[in-house]
C-alpha positions in Angstrom: 4.0 -14.0 127.5 7.5 -13.8 127.3 10.0 -16.3 125.3 13.5 -16.8 125.5 16.4 -19.1 124.2 18.7 -20.7 126.4 22.1 -22.2 124.9 25.1 -24.8 127.1 27.5 -23.6 124.5 30.6 -25.0 127.3 29.1 -28.5 124.7 31.4 -27.3 121.8 30.4 -23.8 120.4 32.3 -20.7 119.6 31.9 -17.4 120.9 30.9 -16.2 116.6 28.8 -19.0 116.4 27.4 -18.0 119.6 26.8 -14.3 118.3 25.4 -15.4 115.1 22.6 -17.5 117.3 21.9 -14.6 119.6 21.5 -12.2 116.6 19.8 -14.9 114.6 17.2 -15.0 117.9 17.0 -11.2 117.9 15.8 -10.8 114.3 13.2 -13.4 114.7 11.7 -11.7 117.7 12.6 -13.3 121.0 12.6 -11.8 123.9 15.6 -12.9 124.9 19.5 -14.4 124.7 20.5 -16.8 127.6 23.3 -19.1 128.6 24.7 -21.6 130.5 27.8 -21.1 133.2 30.1 -23.7 132.9 33.4 -24.3 131.5 33.4 -28.3 130.6 31.0 -30.4 128.2 29.0 -33.0 129.4 29.0 -35.9 128.3 30.4 -37.4 125.4 31.1 -35.8 122.2 34.4 -33.4 121.7 34.4 -30.2 123.6 36.2 -28.1 120.8 37.0 -25.5 120.6 36.7 -25.5 124.1 34.7 -23.4 126.7 33.7 -19.8 126.8 33.1 -17.6 130.1 29.4 -16.5 130.0 30.6 -13.0 131.3 33.2 -12.5 128.8 30.0 -13.9 125.9 27.7 -11.4 127.3 30.1 -8.6 127.4 30.5 -9.1 123.3 26.6 -9.8 122.6 25.8 -6.8 124.6 27.6 -4.8 121.5 26.8 -6.9 119.0 22.9 -7.3 119.4 20.8 -3.9 120.1 17.1 -5.1 122.0 17.2 -8.7 123.1 17.0 -9.5 127.3 21.0 -11.1 128.1 21.6 -13.3 130.5 23.0 -16.3 132.4 20.4 -19.5 132.9 22.4 -19.2 135.4 25.7 -18.4 136.7 27.4 -20.5 139.8 28.2 -18.8 143.2 31.4 -21.3 143.1 32.8 -19.5 140.0 33.1 -15.8 141.1 33.1 -13.9 144.3 30.1 -12.0 144.3 31.7 -8.8 144.2 33.1 -8.9 141.1 30.2 -10.5 139.9 28.2 -7.3 140.7 31.2 -5.6 138.6 31.1 -8.0 135.8 27.0 -7.9 135.8 26.7 -3.9 136.1 29.2 -3.2 133.6 27.7 -5.7 131.0 24.5 -4.0 131.2 25.9 -0.3 131.1 27.5 -2.0 127.8 24.0 -3.6 126.9 22.3 -0.4 127.5 20.2 -2.1 130.2 19.5 -5.0 129.3 21.5 -7.7 131.4 19.9 -10.1 133.8 21.3 -12.1 136.5 20.2 -15.9 136.8 22.4 -17.3 139.9 22.6 -20.4 141.8 24.4 -22.7 144.1 26.3 -24.5 140.7 26.8 -28.6 140.8 29.4 -29.6 138.1 31.5 -31.3 140.7 34.0 -33.1 137.9 33.9 -29.5 136.3 35.2 -27.6 139.7 37.6 -30.7 140.2 39.3 -30.0 136.5 39.5 -26.6 136.5 40.6 -26.0 140.5 37.6 -24.3 141.4 36.4 -24.6 145.2 33.4 -26.9 145.6 32.5 -26.8 148.8 29.8 -29.9 149.8 27.5 -26.7 151.8 26.9 -24.3 148.7 23.4 -23.1 150.1 24.8 -20.5 152.2 27.3 -19.3 149.5 24.3 -18.5 147.4 22.5 -16.8 150.1 24.9 -14.7 151.1 25.9 -13.2 146.9 22.3 -12.4 146.9 22.5 -10.2 149.1 26.0 -8.7 148.5 25.4 -8.0 144.6 21.8 -6.7 145.3 23.2 -4.8 148.2 26.2 -3.3 146.4 23.6 -2.2 143.6 21.7 -0.3 146.3 24.0 1.1 148.0 24.9 4.8 148.7 28.3 5.2 149.5 30.7 2.4 150.5 29.0 -1.3 151.2 30.3 -3.5 154.1 29.6 -7.1 154.9 30.7 -9.4 158.1 29.3 -13.3 157.2 30.4 -16.5 157.4 31.4 -16.8 153.9 32.5 -13.5 152.9 33.8 -9.8 154.3 34.0 -6.9 152.3 34.8 -3.6 154.5 34.2 -0.1 152.3 33.6 -1.0 149.2 32.8 1.3 146.6 30.0 -0.1 145.5 30.4 0.8 142.1 29.9 0.6 139.0 26.1 0.6 139.4 23.5 -0.9 136.7 22.1 0.9 134.1 18.5 -0.2 135.2 16.6 0.8 138.2 17.2 -2.9 139.1 18.7 -5.8 137.5 16.6 -8.6 137.0 17.5 -11.6 139.4 16.4 -15.6 138.6 17.1 -17.5 141.7 15.4 -21.7 140.4 15.1 -24.9 141.5 12.8 -27.5 142.9 13.8 -27.3 146.7 10.7 -27.3 148.8 11.4 -24.7 151.4 15.2 -22.5 151.0 15.2 -22.1 147.1 11.5 -20.9 147.5 12.5 -18.5 149.8 15.6 -17.3 148.8 13.9 -16.3 145.7 10.7 -14.7 147.7 13.6 -12.6 149.0 15.8 -11.6 146.1 14.5 -12.5 143.2 12.2 -10.8 140.2 11.9 -13.8 138.6 11.2 -17.4 139.7 13.1 -20.7 137.3 11.8 -23.9 137.1 13.9 -26.2 134.5 13.1 -29.4 132.8 9.7 -30.5 134.7 6.4 -31.8 133.8 3.7 -30.0 134.0 2.3 -31.7 137.2 5.5 -30.9 139.1 5.8 -27.3 137.8 2.2 -26.4 139.4 3.1 -28.0 142.5 6.3 -25.9 142.8 4.6 -22.8 141.3 2.6 -22.9 144.6 5.3 -23.3 147.2 6.9 -21.0 145.9 3.6 -18.3 145.7 3.6 -19.8 149.7 6.8 -18.6 150.5 6.1 -14.9 148.8 2.6 -15.1 151.3 4.9 -16.0 154.1 7.5 -13.5 153.6 5.3 -10.5 153.5 5.5 -10.2 149.5 2.5 -10.0 147.2 3.1 -13.4 144.9 2.1 -11.7 141.6 5.5 -9.4 142.1 7.6 -12.8 140.9 7.4 -13.6 137.8 7.0 -17.2 136.9 9.4 -19.3 134.1 10.5 -22.2 133.0 13.4 -23.7 131.3 12.9 -26.9 129.2 14.8 -28.7 126.8 13.5 -28.1 123.1 13.3 -30.2 119.3 11.1 -28.9 116.5 11.1 -30.2 113.3 8.5 -29.3 110.3 8.1 -33.0 109.9 8.4 -36.3 111.6 11.8 -37.6 109.4 13.3 -33.7 110.3 12.4 -34.5 114.0 14.2 -37.5 114.4 17.5 -36.3 112.2 17.7 -33.4 114.6 17.2 -35.5 117.8 20.3 -37.8 116.5 21.9 -34.8 116.3 22.3 -34.1 120.2 22.3 -38.0 120.4 18.4 -38.7 121.7 16.3 -41.1 120.9 13.4 -39.3 118.8 10.9 -41.5 121.1 12.4 -39.9 123.9 12.2 -36.4 123.5 8.5 -36.3 123.6 8.9 -37.1 127.7 6.5 -34.5 129.5 9.4 -32.4 130.6 10.2 -31.4 126.9 8.6 -28.8 124.6 9.3 -31.3 121.5 7.4 -31.6 118.1 5.6 -30.2 115.2 5.1 -26.5 115.5 1.5 -27.6 116.2 2.3 -30.0 119.3 4.8 -27.0 120.6 2.0 -24.9 120.4 -0.1 -26.2 122.7 2.0 -27.5 125.3 2.8 -23.3 125.6 -0.7 -23.4 125.9 -0.7 -25.3 129.0 2.0 -24.1 130.3 1.0 -20.3 130.4 -2.3 -21.6 131.9 0.1 -23.3 134.7 0.5 -19.4 135.5 4.1 -19.6 133.3 5.2 -16.1 131.9 8.1 -16.7 130.4 9.8 -19.9 128.8 13.1 -20.0 127.8 12.9 -23.2 124.9 16.9 -24.8 125.4 18.2 -25.5 122.2 21.1 -28.0 122.3 23.1 -27.3 118.8 24.4 -23.7 118.4 25.0 -24.6 114.4 21.5 -25.5 113.9 20.1 -22.2 113.1 17.5 -23.8 110.7 15.9 -25.0 113.7 15.8 -21.7 115.2 14.2 -20.1 112.3 11.2 -22.6 112.4 10.2 -21.4 115.9 10.7 -17.8 114.9 8.7 -17.8 111.9 6.1 -20.8 112.6 5.8 -21.2 115.7 6.5 -17.8 118.3 3.9 -15.8 116.0 1.0 -18.0 117.0 2.5 -18.1 120.8 2.3 -14.3 120.4 -1.0 -14.5 119.8 -2.2 -17.0 123.1 
């Protein structure tokens, strides 16, 4: 299994705090550092110091880390034209020496779009499908690339730069019963399901595997992953304190859709996820100033997970 850290910097964290967290992620032996792609805080609390752009941040981290995978979970199809996103991701891939992964979704946070004047069409799934086709087409093209779709038109695009990796991993996720599994089967190297209990994970994974079969693809070629809110403590008191810091009830975080508890509980949870076919786990950590929690996961939990 692979174990990555997933962060939400729009909740009020600077680039420097993200850099420190990503470097600690690398030092502690995790496989990747991923961040959301949002421009506005969700919920109550101070938004200071203000938002940071996902791909600008990843470009910086590409030069300030050396091993961990770097990516978005997930970029919003509404935020950038696909041709520009293809250039950005390919450039950061080169800057990182081939460590970039692209998560791409429809986008959902309407208030954020309204605040910043970003168009938020009611029908976004077709936009996502065309973006996936364009991005993969640009990266694979030998020579120029053209595309004539309902939402995007490209005429003799240079299809440059190319990523360093022969194939940049593409993450597609979501809980839709038909269209999302079909897109994952067609375009993705990884299917991700976020914030769901184990019974739902099993059900959705089965649907995606069936979509692969329908598309003539071996389901074993599609990596299965989950992203779950995570809270760790080496005592109940520490767990309660950390829950309060992120505005959560200590009892509520022991929800089936979370990874939460003392180290033994976290190891047991991940073992169950492995048995469901999970190949990569994203630990969503909300407090980027709490390096001690990351240290606890890296020293008291991660070595035991590697031994599963």
